[in-house]
PyMOL Python script that loads the backbone (N, CA, C, O; Angstrom):
from pymol import cmd

cmd.read_pdbstr("""\
ATOM      1  N   MET A   1     162.763 -71.546  98.832  1.00  0.00           N
ATOM      2  CA  MET A   1     162.193 -71.251  97.717  1.00  0.00           C
ATOM      3  C   MET A   1     161.589 -72.250  96.882  1.00  0.00           C
ATOM      4  O   MET A   1     162.156 -73.316  96.643  1.00  0.00           O
ATOM      5  N   SER A   2     160.303 -71.903  96.367  1.00  0.00           N
ATOM      6  CA  SER A   2     159.401 -72.707  95.929  1.00  0.00           C
ATOM      7  C   SER A   2     159.769 -72.893  94.444  1.00  0.00           C
ATOM      8  O   SER A   2     160.355 -71.947  93.917  1.00  0.00           O
ATOM      9  N   THR A   3     159.486 -74.066  93.641  1.00  0.00           N
ATOM     10  CA  THR A   3     160.134 -74.021  92.356  1.00  0.00           C
ATOM     11  C   THR A   3     158.684 -74.470  91.419  1.00  0.00           C
ATOM     12  O   THR A   3     157.640 -74.874  91.931  1.00  0.00           O
ATOM     13  N   ALA A   4     158.891 -74.310  90.160  1.00  0.00           N
ATOM     14  CA  ALA A   4     157.826 -74.407  89.208  1.00  0.00           C
ATOM     15  C   ALA A   4     158.455 -75.524  88.193  1.00  0.00           C
ATOM     16  O   ALA A   4     159.666 -75.590  87.985  1.00  0.00           O
ATOM     17  N   THR A   5     157.537 -76.358  87.609  1.00  0.00           N
ATOM     18  CA  THR A   5     157.967 -77.116  86.366  1.00  0.00           C
ATOM     19  C   THR A   5     157.484 -76.417  85.012  1.00  0.00           C
ATOM     20  O   THR A   5     156.330 -76.019  84.858  1.00  0.00           O
ATOM     21  N   ILE A   6     158.404 -76.319  84.127  1.00  0.00           N
ATOM     22  CA  ILE A   6     158.146 -75.791  82.781  1.00  0.00           C
ATOM     23  C   ILE A   6     158.563 -76.787  81.921  1.00  0.00           C
ATOM     24  O   ILE A   6     159.486 -77.556  82.188  1.00  0.00           O
ATOM     25  N   ARG A   7     157.722 -76.809  80.585  1.00  0.00           N
ATOM     26  CA  ARG A   7     157.848 -77.626  79.584  1.00  0.00           C
ATOM     27  C   ARG A   7     158.707 -76.681  78.451  1.00  0.00           C
ATOM     28  O   ARG A   7     158.312 -75.555  78.150  1.00  0.00           O
ATOM     29  N   ILE A   8     159.758 -77.204  77.948  1.00  0.00           N
ATOM     30  CA  ILE A   8     160.291 -76.890  76.827  1.00  0.00           C
ATOM     31  C   ILE A   8     160.491 -77.908  75.657  1.00  0.00           C
ATOM     32  O   ILE A   8     160.418 -79.117  75.878  1.00  0.00           O
ATOM     33  N   PRO A   9     160.728 -77.438  74.486  1.00  0.00           N
ATOM     34  CA  PRO A   9     160.724 -78.491  73.561  1.00  0.00           C
ATOM     35  C   PRO A   9     162.148 -79.282  73.641  1.00  0.00           C
ATOM     36  O   PRO A   9     163.293 -78.859  73.798  1.00  0.00           O
ATOM     37  N   GLU A  10     161.601 -80.656  73.463  1.00  0.00           N
ATOM     38  CA  GLU A  10     162.915 -81.634  73.712  1.00  0.00           C
ATOM     39  C   GLU A  10     164.225 -81.246  73.015  1.00  0.00           C
ATOM     40  O   GLU A  10     165.307 -81.412  73.578  1.00  0.00           O
ATOM     41  N   LYS A  11     164.123 -80.750  71.838  1.00  0.00           N
ATOM     42  CA  LYS A  11     165.430 -80.383  70.997  1.00  0.00           C
ATOM     43  C   LYS A  11     166.074 -79.134  71.937  1.00  0.00           C
ATOM     44  O   LYS A  11     167.288 -79.155  72.141  1.00  0.00           O
ATOM     45  N   LYS A  12     165.493 -78.364  72.341  1.00  0.00           N
ATOM     46  CA  LYS A  12     165.923 -76.903  73.312  1.00  0.00           C
ATOM     47  C   LYS A  12     166.471 -77.806  74.381  1.00  0.00           C
ATOM     48  O   LYS A  12     167.666 -77.750  74.671  1.00  0.00           O
ATOM     49  N   ARG A  13     165.631 -78.653  74.992  1.00  0.00           N
ATOM     50  CA  ARG A  13     166.247 -79.115  76.509  1.00  0.00           C
ATOM     51  C   ARG A  13     167.459 -79.725  76.179  1.00  0.00           C
ATOM     52  O   ARG A  13     168.469 -79.344  76.770  1.00  0.00           O
ATOM     53  N   ASP A  14     167.548 -80.754  75.196  1.00  0.00           N
ATOM     54  CA  ASP A  14     168.687 -81.459  74.965  1.00  0.00           C
ATOM     55  C   ASP A  14     170.140 -80.478  74.552  1.00  0.00           C
ATOM     56  O   ASP A  14     171.317 -80.729  74.809  1.00  0.00           O
ATOM     57  N   THR A  15     169.617 -79.442  73.916  1.00  0.00           N
ATOM     58  CA  THR A  15     170.683 -78.395  73.497  1.00  0.00           C
ATOM     59  C   THR A  15     171.450 -77.787  74.890  1.00  0.00           C
ATOM     60  O   THR A  15     172.644 -77.687  75.171  1.00  0.00           O
ATOM     61  N   LEU A  16     170.128 -77.403  75.679  1.00  0.00           N
ATOM     62  CA  LEU A  16     170.616 -76.819  77.032  1.00  0.00           C
ATOM     63  C   LEU A  16     171.355 -77.592  77.707  1.00  0.00           C
ATOM     64  O   LEU A  16     172.405 -77.137  78.159  1.00  0.00           O
ATOM     65  N   LYS A  17     171.006 -78.908  77.935  1.00  0.00           N
ATOM     66  CA  LYS A  17     171.816 -79.870  78.676  1.00  0.00           C
ATOM     67  C   LYS A  17     173.258 -79.995  78.122  1.00  0.00           C
ATOM     68  O   LYS A  17     174.152 -80.295  78.913  1.00  0.00           O
ATOM     69  N   ILE A  18     173.524 -79.799  76.897  1.00  0.00           N
ATOM     70  CA  ILE A  18     174.791 -79.877  76.417  1.00  0.00           C
ATOM     71  C   ILE A  18     175.488 -78.538  76.868  1.00  0.00           C
ATOM     72  O   ILE A  18     176.439 -78.567  77.649  1.00  0.00           O
ATOM     73  N   ILE A  19     175.043 -77.498  76.410  1.00  0.00           N
ATOM     74  CA  ILE A  19     175.562 -76.398  76.944  1.00  0.00           C
ATOM     75  C   ILE A  19     175.850 -76.335  78.543  1.00  0.00           C
ATOM     76  O   ILE A  19     176.864 -75.826  79.020  1.00  0.00           O
ATOM     77  N   ALA A  20     174.921 -76.864  79.211  1.00  0.00           N
ATOM     78  CA  ALA A  20     175.319 -76.655  80.711  1.00  0.00           C
ATOM     79  C   ALA A  20     176.439 -77.602  81.149  1.00  0.00           C
ATOM     80  O   ALA A  20     177.203 -77.277  82.057  1.00  0.00           O
ATOM     81  N   SER A  21     176.551 -78.921  80.425  1.00  0.00           N
ATOM     82  CA  SER A  21     177.522 -79.860  80.815  1.00  0.00           C
ATOM     83  C   SER A  21     178.786 -79.231  80.309  1.00  0.00           C
ATOM     84  O   SER A  21     179.776 -79.295  81.039  1.00  0.00           O
ATOM     85  N   ILE A  22     178.864 -78.685  79.250  1.00  0.00           N
ATOM     86  CA  ILE A  22     180.219 -77.996  78.807  1.00  0.00           C
ATOM     87  C   ILE A  22     180.699 -76.797  79.794  1.00  0.00           C
ATOM     88  O   ILE A  22     181.861 -76.468  80.032  1.00  0.00           O
ATOM     89  N   GLU A  23     179.677 -76.312  80.231  1.00  0.00           N
ATOM     90  CA  GLU A  23     180.093 -74.849  81.194  1.00  0.00           C
ATOM     91  C   GLU A  23     180.058 -75.377  82.584  1.00  0.00           C
ATOM     92  O   GLU A  23     180.125 -74.546  83.489  1.00  0.00           O
ATOM     93  N   LYS A  24     179.965 -76.624  82.881  1.00  0.00           N
ATOM     94  CA  LYS A  24     179.799 -77.292  84.281  1.00  0.00           C
ATOM     95  C   LYS A  24     178.688 -76.484  85.084  1.00  0.00           C
ATOM     96  O   LYS A  24     179.001 -75.987  86.165  1.00  0.00           O
ATOM     97  N   ARG A  25     177.671 -76.369  84.689  1.00  0.00           N
ATOM     98  CA  ARG A  25     176.548 -75.394  85.091  1.00  0.00           C
ATOM     99  C   ARG A  25     175.251 -76.309  85.503  1.00  0.00           C
ATOM    100  O   ARG A  25     175.128 -77.401  84.948  1.00  0.00           O
ATOM    101  N   GLU A  26     174.485 -75.971  86.265  1.00  0.00           N
ATOM    102  CA  GLU A  26     173.215 -76.607  86.367  1.00  0.00           C
ATOM    103  C   GLU A  26     172.319 -76.022  85.401  1.00  0.00           C
ATOM    104  O   GLU A  26     172.392 -74.802  85.256  1.00  0.00           O
ATOM    105  N   MET A  27     171.277 -76.837  84.540  1.00  0.00           N
ATOM    106  CA  MET A  27     170.290 -76.168  83.731  1.00  0.00           C
ATOM    107  C   MET A  27     169.506 -75.186  84.592  1.00  0.00           C
ATOM    108  O   MET A  27     169.315 -74.080  84.086  1.00  0.00           O
ATOM    109  N   LYS A  28     169.037 -75.404  85.770  1.00  0.00           N
ATOM    110  CA  LYS A  28     168.193 -74.485  86.494  1.00  0.00           C
ATOM    111  C   LYS A  28     168.818 -73.042  86.794  1.00  0.00           C
ATOM    112  O   LYS A  28     168.177 -72.006  86.974  1.00  0.00           O
ATOM    113  N   GLU A  29     170.331 -73.215  86.812  1.00  0.00           N
ATOM    114  CA  GLU A  29     171.049 -72.234  87.040  1.00  0.00           C
ATOM    115  C   GLU A  29     171.050 -70.934  85.652  1.00  0.00           C
ATOM    116  O   GLU A  29     170.918 -69.711  85.708  1.00  0.00           O
ATOM    117  N   ILE A  30     171.244 -71.798  84.579  1.00  0.00           N
ATOM    118  CA  ILE A  30     171.230 -71.074  83.455  1.00  0.00           C
ATOM    119  C   ILE A  30     169.755 -70.463  83.080  1.00  0.00           C
ATOM    120  O   ILE A  30     169.600 -69.330  82.625  1.00  0.00           O
ATOM    121  N   LEU A  31     168.808 -71.294  83.316  1.00  0.00           N
ATOM    122  CA  LEU A  31     167.274 -70.898  83.138  1.00  0.00           C
ATOM    123  C   LEU A  31     167.019 -69.583  84.025  1.00  0.00           C
ATOM    124  O   LEU A  31     166.496 -68.561  83.581  1.00  0.00           O
ATOM    125  N   SER A  32     167.453 -69.753  85.305  1.00  0.00           N
ATOM    126  CA  SER A  32     167.139 -68.647  86.254  1.00  0.00           C
ATOM    127  C   SER A  32     167.945 -67.294  85.708  1.00  0.00           C
ATOM    128  O   SER A  32     167.383 -66.224  85.942  1.00  0.00           O
ATOM    129  N   GLU A  33     168.922 -67.263  85.164  1.00  0.00           N
ATOM    130  CA  GLU A  33     169.776 -66.395  84.592  1.00  0.00           C
ATOM    131  C   GLU A  33     168.988 -65.627  83.411  1.00  0.00           C
ATOM    132  O   GLU A  33     168.836 -64.410  83.304  1.00  0.00           O
ATOM    133  N   LEU A  34     168.595 -66.493  82.681  1.00  0.00           N
ATOM    134  CA  LEU A  34     167.841 -66.089  81.419  1.00  0.00           C
ATOM    135  C   LEU A  34     166.541 -65.481  81.837  1.00  0.00           C
ATOM    136  O   LEU A  34     166.154 -64.495  81.211  1.00  0.00           O
ATOM    137  N   ILE A  35     165.783 -65.974  82.869  1.00  0.00           N
ATOM    138  CA  ILE A  35     164.692 -65.258  83.314  1.00  0.00           C
ATOM    139  C   ILE A  35     165.075 -63.887  84.012  1.00  0.00           C
ATOM    140  O   ILE A  35     164.334 -62.907  83.932  1.00  0.00           O
ATOM    141  N   ASP A  36     166.012 -63.880  84.550  1.00  0.00           N
ATOM    142  CA  ASP A  36     166.505 -62.497  85.275  1.00  0.00           C
ATOM    143  C   ASP A  36     166.562 -61.615  84.071  1.00  0.00           C
ATOM    144  O   ASP A  36     165.779 -60.669  83.990  1.00  0.00           O
ATOM    145  N   GLU A  37     167.542 -61.887  83.015  1.00  0.00           N
ATOM    146  CA  GLU A  37     167.762 -61.128  81.943  1.00  0.00           C
ATOM    147  C   GLU A  37     166.457 -60.678  81.234  1.00  0.00           C
ATOM    148  O   GLU A  37     166.250 -59.526  80.851  1.00  0.00           O
ATOM    149  N   TYR A  38     165.706 -61.594  81.120  1.00  0.00           N
ATOM    150  CA  TYR A  38     164.254 -61.158  80.441  1.00  0.00           C
ATOM    151  C   TYR A  38     163.557 -60.304  81.243  1.00  0.00           C
ATOM    152  O   TYR A  38     163.031 -59.356  80.660  1.00  0.00           O
ATOM    153  N   ILE A  39     163.392 -60.393  82.572  1.00  0.00           N
ATOM    154  CA  ILE A  39     162.877 -59.548  83.515  1.00  0.00           C
ATOM    155  C   ILE A  39     163.383 -58.123  83.317  1.00  0.00           C
ATOM    156  O   ILE A  39     162.665 -57.131  83.185  1.00  0.00           O
ATOM    157  N   LYS A  40     164.776 -58.155  83.315  1.00  0.00           N
ATOM    158  CA  LYS A  40     165.410 -56.874  83.460  1.00  0.00           C
ATOM    159  C   LYS A  40     165.249 -56.042  82.063  1.00  0.00           C
ATOM    160  O   LYS A  40     165.235 -54.812  82.084  1.00  0.00           O
ATOM    161  N   ARG A  41     165.130 -56.772  80.866  1.00  0.00           N
ATOM    162  CA  ARG A  41     164.742 -56.279  79.752  1.00  0.00           C
ATOM    163  C   ARG A  41     163.443 -55.588  79.582  1.00  0.00           C
ATOM    164  O   ARG A  41     163.356 -54.566  78.901  1.00  0.00           O
ATOM    165  N   HIS A  42     162.353 -56.166  80.235  1.00  0.00           N
ATOM    166  CA  HIS A  42     160.967 -55.718  80.144  1.00  0.00           C
ATOM    167  C   HIS A  42     160.600 -55.035  81.254  1.00  0.00           C
ATOM    168  O   HIS A  42     159.410 -54.785  81.447  1.00  0.00           O
ATOM    169  N   LYS A  43     161.613 -54.625  82.166  1.00  0.00           N
ATOM    170  CA  LYS A  43     161.130 -53.855  83.274  1.00  0.00           C
ATOM    171  C   LYS A  43     160.328 -52.505  83.022  1.00  0.00           C
ATOM    172  O   LYS A  43     159.351 -52.200  83.706  1.00  0.00           O
ATOM    173  N   GLU A  44     160.874 -51.635  81.873  1.00  0.00           N
ATOM    174  CA  GLU A  44     160.200 -50.500  81.747  1.00  0.00           C
ATOM    175  C   GLU A  44     158.839 -50.686  81.185  1.00  0.00           C
ATOM    176  O   GLU A  44     157.922 -49.902  81.429  1.00  0.00           O
ATOM    177  N   THR A  45     158.715 -51.767  80.407  1.00  0.00           N
ATOM    178  CA  THR A  45     157.346 -52.087  79.887  1.00  0.00           C
ATOM    179  C   THR A  45     156.502 -52.151  80.999  1.00  0.00           C
ATOM    180  O   THR A  45     155.554 -51.375  81.113  1.00  0.00           O
ATOM    181  N   LEU A  46     156.813 -53.171  81.987  1.00  0.00           N
ATOM    182  CA  LEU A  46     155.923 -53.351  83.115  1.00  0.00           C
ATOM    183  C   LEU A  46     155.780 -52.049  83.985  1.00  0.00           C
ATOM    184  O   LEU A  46     154.838 -51.979  84.774  1.00  0.00           O
ATOM    185  N   GLU A  47     156.621 -51.082  83.878  1.00  0.00           N
ATOM    186  CA  GLU A  47     156.295 -49.914  84.750  1.00  0.00           C
ATOM    187  C   GLU A  47     155.342 -49.237  84.010  1.00  0.00           C
ATOM    188  O   GLU A  47     154.377 -48.803  84.638  1.00  0.00           O
ATOM    189  N   ILE A  48     155.403 -49.018  82.608  1.00  0.00           N
ATOM    190  CA  ILE A  48     154.466 -48.498  81.853  1.00  0.00           C
ATOM    191  C   ILE A  48     153.055 -48.971  81.935  1.00  0.00           C
ATOM    192  O   ILE A  48     152.082 -48.225  82.048  1.00  0.00           O
ATOM    193  N   LEU A  49     153.020 -50.353  81.864  1.00  0.00           N
ATOM    194  CA  LEU A  49     151.662 -51.106  82.036  1.00  0.00           C
ATOM    195  C   LEU A  49     151.078 -50.779  83.410  1.00  0.00           C
ATOM    196  O   LEU A  49     149.851 -50.842  83.473  1.00  0.00           O
ATOM    197  N   SER A  50     151.657 -50.482  84.385  1.00  0.00           N
ATOM    198  CA  SER A  50     151.180 -50.502  85.596  1.00  0.00           C
ATOM    199  C   SER A  50     150.679 -49.081  86.081  1.00  0.00           C
ATOM    200  O   SER A  50     150.239 -48.803  87.196  1.00  0.00           O
ATOM    201  N   ARG A  51     150.864 -48.149  84.869  1.00  0.00           N
ATOM    202  CA  ARG A  51     150.252 -46.726  85.022  1.00  0.00           C
ATOM    203  C   ARG A  51     149.202 -46.434  84.181  1.00  0.00           C
ATOM    204  O   ARG A  51     149.472 -45.938  83.087  1.00  0.00           O
ATOM    205  N   PRO A  52     147.899 -46.677  84.520  1.00  0.00           N
ATOM    206  CA  PRO A  52     146.722 -46.524  83.688  1.00  0.00           C
ATOM    207  C   PRO A  52     146.891 -45.249  82.759  1.00  0.00           C
ATOM    208  O   PRO A  52     146.628 -45.339  81.560  1.00  0.00           O
ATOM    209  N   GLU A  53     147.339 -44.044  83.329  1.00  0.00           N
ATOM    210  CA  GLU A  53     147.328 -42.817  82.606  1.00  0.00           C
ATOM    211  C   GLU A  53     148.080 -42.996  81.444  1.00  0.00           C
ATOM    212  O   GLU A  53     147.687 -42.522  80.378  1.00  0.00           O
ATOM    213  N   TRP A  54     149.232 -43.699  81.545  1.00  0.00           N
ATOM    214  CA  TRP A  54     150.343 -43.794  80.486  1.00  0.00           C
ATOM    215  C   TRP A  54     149.662 -44.578  79.190  1.00  0.00           C
ATOM    216  O   TRP A  54     149.825 -44.316  77.998  1.00  0.00           O
ATOM    217  N   LEU A  55     148.793 -45.691  79.829  1.00  0.00           N
ATOM    218  CA  LEU A  55     148.081 -46.437  78.750  1.00  0.00           C
ATOM    219  C   LEU A  55     147.164 -45.614  77.980  1.00  0.00           C
ATOM    220  O   LEU A  55     147.126 -45.553  76.751  1.00  0.00           O
ATOM    221  N   GLU A  56     146.466 -45.019  78.760  1.00  0.00           N
ATOM    222  CA  GLU A  56     145.511 -43.955  78.109  1.00  0.00           C
ATOM    223  C   GLU A  56     145.989 -43.142  77.069  1.00  0.00           C
ATOM    224  O   GLU A  56     145.393 -43.006  76.000  1.00  0.00           O
ATOM    225  N   MET A  57     147.259 -42.492  77.414  1.00  0.00           N
ATOM    226  CA  MET A  57     147.843 -41.693  76.452  1.00  0.00           C
ATOM    227  C   MET A  57     148.309 -42.398  75.310  1.00  0.00           C
ATOM    228  O   MET A  57     148.106 -41.832  74.236  1.00  0.00           O
ATOM    229  N   ILE A  58     148.882 -43.490  75.284  1.00  0.00           N
ATOM    230  CA  ILE A  58     149.477 -44.510  74.323  1.00  0.00           C
ATOM    231  C   ILE A  58     148.279 -44.807  73.463  1.00  0.00           C
ATOM    232  O   ILE A  58     148.411 -44.624  72.253  1.00  0.00           O
ATOM    233  N   GLU A  59     147.180 -45.220  73.907  1.00  0.00           N
ATOM    234  CA  GLU A  59     145.839 -45.652  73.207  1.00  0.00           C
ATOM    235  C   GLU A  59     145.494 -44.368  72.224  1.00  0.00           C
ATOM    236  O   GLU A  59     145.424 -44.357  70.996  1.00  0.00           O
ATOM    237  N   LYS A  60     145.299 -43.265  73.189  1.00  0.00           N
ATOM    238  CA  LYS A  60     144.970 -42.032  72.407  1.00  0.00           C
ATOM    239  C   LYS A  60     145.959 -41.638  71.248  1.00  0.00           C
ATOM    240  O   LYS A  60     145.514 -41.204  70.186  1.00  0.00           O
ATOM    241  N   GLY A  61     147.102 -41.771  71.434  1.00  0.00           N
ATOM    242  CA  GLY A  61     148.246 -41.462  70.410  1.00  0.00           C
ATOM    243  C   GLY A  61     148.073 -42.492  69.274  1.00  0.00           C
ATOM    244  O   GLY A  61     148.145 -42.016  68.141  1.00  0.00           O
ATOM    245  N   LYS A  62     147.869 -43.747  69.372  1.00  0.00           N
ATOM    246  CA  LYS A  62     147.707 -44.612  68.435  1.00  0.00           C
ATOM    247  C   LYS A  62     146.282 -44.388  67.534  1.00  0.00           C
ATOM    248  O   LYS A  62     146.180 -44.540  66.316  1.00  0.00           O
ATOM    249  N   LYS A  63     145.501 -44.091  68.226  1.00  0.00           N
ATOM    250  CA  LYS A  63     144.187 -43.667  67.627  1.00  0.00           C
ATOM    251  C   LYS A  63     144.336 -42.362  66.622  1.00  0.00           C
ATOM    252  O   LYS A  63     143.889 -42.247  65.481  1.00  0.00           O
ATOM    253  N   GLU A  64     144.994 -41.546  67.290  1.00  0.00           N
ATOM    254  CA  GLU A  64     145.201 -40.146  66.416  1.00  0.00           C
ATOM    255  C   GLU A  64     146.108 -40.410  65.236  1.00  0.00           C
ATOM    256  O   GLU A  64     145.830 -39.820  64.193  1.00  0.00           O
ATOM    257  N   VAL A  65     147.215 -41.263  65.258  1.00  0.00           N
ATOM    258  CA  VAL A  65     147.911 -41.553  64.373  1.00  0.00           C
ATOM    259  C   VAL A  65     147.325 -42.390  63.298  1.00  0.00           C
ATOM    260  O   VAL A  65     147.658 -42.193  62.129  1.00  0.00           O
ATOM    261  N   ALA A  66     146.411 -43.380  63.644  1.00  0.00           N
ATOM    262  CA  ALA A  66     145.562 -44.188  62.872  1.00  0.00           C
ATOM    263  C   ALA A  66     144.775 -43.369  61.941  1.00  0.00           C
ATOM    264  O   ALA A  66     144.782 -43.552  60.724  1.00  0.00           O
ATOM    265  N   LYS A  67     143.957 -42.276  62.665  1.00  0.00           N
ATOM    266  CA  LYS A  67     143.154 -41.314  62.048  1.00  0.00           C
ATOM    267  C   LYS A  67     143.898 -40.133  61.274  1.00  0.00           C
ATOM    268  O   LYS A  67     143.325 -39.309  60.560  1.00  0.00           O
ATOM    269  N   LYS A  68     145.310 -40.187  61.539  1.00  0.00           N
ATOM    270  CA  LYS A  68     145.974 -39.079  60.826  1.00  0.00           C
ATOM    271  C   LYS A  68     145.488 -37.677  61.303  1.00  0.00           C
ATOM    272  O   LYS A  68     145.625 -36.718  60.543  1.00  0.00           O
ATOM    273  N   ILE A  69     144.962 -37.531  62.454  1.00  0.00           N
ATOM    274  CA  ILE A  69     144.699 -36.447  63.141  1.00  0.00           C
ATOM    275  C   ILE A  69     145.865 -35.778  63.580  1.00  0.00           C
ATOM    276  O   ILE A  69     146.208 -34.711  63.069  1.00  0.00           O
ATOM    277  N   LYS A  70     146.411 -36.249  64.361  1.00  0.00           N
ATOM    278  CA  LYS A  70     147.826 -35.666  64.758  1.00  0.00           C
ATOM    279  C   LYS A  70     149.243 -36.607  64.513  1.00  0.00           C
ATOM    280  O   LYS A  70     149.475 -37.187  63.452  1.00  0.00           O
ATOM    281  N   GLY A  71     150.007 -36.632  65.538  1.00  0.00           N
ATOM    282  CA  GLY A  71     150.979 -37.383  65.370  1.00  0.00           C
ATOM    283  C   GLY A  71     152.294 -36.602  65.033  1.00  0.00           C
ATOM    284  O   GLY A  71     152.217 -35.507  64.475  1.00  0.00           O
ATOM    285  N   LYS A  72     153.444 -37.130  65.353  1.00  0.00           N
ATOM    286  CA  LYS A  72     154.567 -36.266  65.080  1.00  0.00           C
ATOM    287  C   LYS A  72     155.550 -37.033  64.302  1.00  0.00           C
ATOM    288  O   LYS A  72     155.359 -38.245  64.206  1.00  0.00           O
ATOM    289  N   THR A  73     156.554 -36.516  63.743  1.00  0.00           N
ATOM    290  CA  THR A  73     157.531 -36.953  62.923  1.00  0.00           C
ATOM    291  C   THR A  73     158.747 -37.216  63.948  1.00  0.00           C
ATOM    292  O   THR A  73     158.877 -36.574  64.990  1.00  0.00           O
ATOM    293  N   LEU A  74     159.587 -38.199  63.543  1.00  0.00           N
ATOM    294  CA  LEU A  74     160.773 -38.373  64.334  1.00  0.00           C
ATOM    295  C   LEU A  74     161.529 -37.107  64.769  1.00  0.00           C
ATOM    296  O   LEU A  74     161.919 -36.854  65.908  1.00  0.00           O
ATOM    297  N   ASN A  75     161.675 -36.313  63.602  1.00  0.00           N
ATOM    298  CA  ASN A  75     162.549 -34.972  63.782  1.00  0.00           C
ATOM    299  C   ASN A  75     161.595 -34.152  64.965  1.00  0.00           C
ATOM    300  O   ASN A  75     162.169 -33.633  65.922  1.00  0.00           O
ATOM    301  N   GLU A  76     160.373 -34.088  64.852  1.00  0.00           N
ATOM    302  CA  GLU A  76     159.739 -33.305  66.059  1.00  0.00           C
ATOM    303  C   GLU A  76     159.830 -33.978  67.226  1.00  0.00           C
ATOM    304  O   GLU A  76     159.852 -33.256  68.222  1.00  0.00           O
ATOM    305  N   LEU A  77     159.895 -35.270  67.424  1.00  0.00           N
ATOM    306  CA  LEU A  77     160.064 -35.855  68.694  1.00  0.00           C
ATOM    307  C   LEU A  77     161.479 -35.529  69.111  1.00  0.00           C
ATOM    308  O   LEU A  77     161.633 -35.303  70.312  1.00  0.00           O
ATOM    309  N   GLU A  78     162.444 -35.471  68.394  1.00  0.00           N
ATOM    310  CA  GLU A  78     164.067 -35.224  68.809  1.00  0.00           C
ATOM    311  C   GLU A  78     164.065 -33.608  69.326  1.00  0.00           C
ATOM    312  O   GLU A  78     164.982 -33.220  70.049  1.00  0.00           O
ATOM    313  N   ASP A  79     163.035 -32.740  68.934  1.00  0.00           N
ATOM    314  CA  ASP A  79     163.357 -31.312  69.424  1.00  0.00           C
ATOM    315  C   ASP A  79     162.918 -31.358  70.823  1.00  0.00           C
ATOM    316  O   ASP A  79     163.029 -30.362  71.538  1.00  0.00           O
TER     317      ASP A  79
END
""", "prot")
cmd.dss("prot")
cmd.show_as("cartoon", "prot")
cmd.util.cbc("prot")
cmd.orient("prot")
């Protein structure tokens, strides 16, 4: 597995070191876990962004709402 170097603010690094020490874990293990959680939370967004037709629909909807041409209320969306 290849590795990458990241820069984080010194204060955050020091806090992470303390937490890692208390939990008897390595910082890289904690950071890897955090990255996995971040990716999982954003997976749906990545899927949407990978489909050009969805992006076009989103942009069209945003323009319609901005121009007040169309758009739906929350109640209409729930139906």
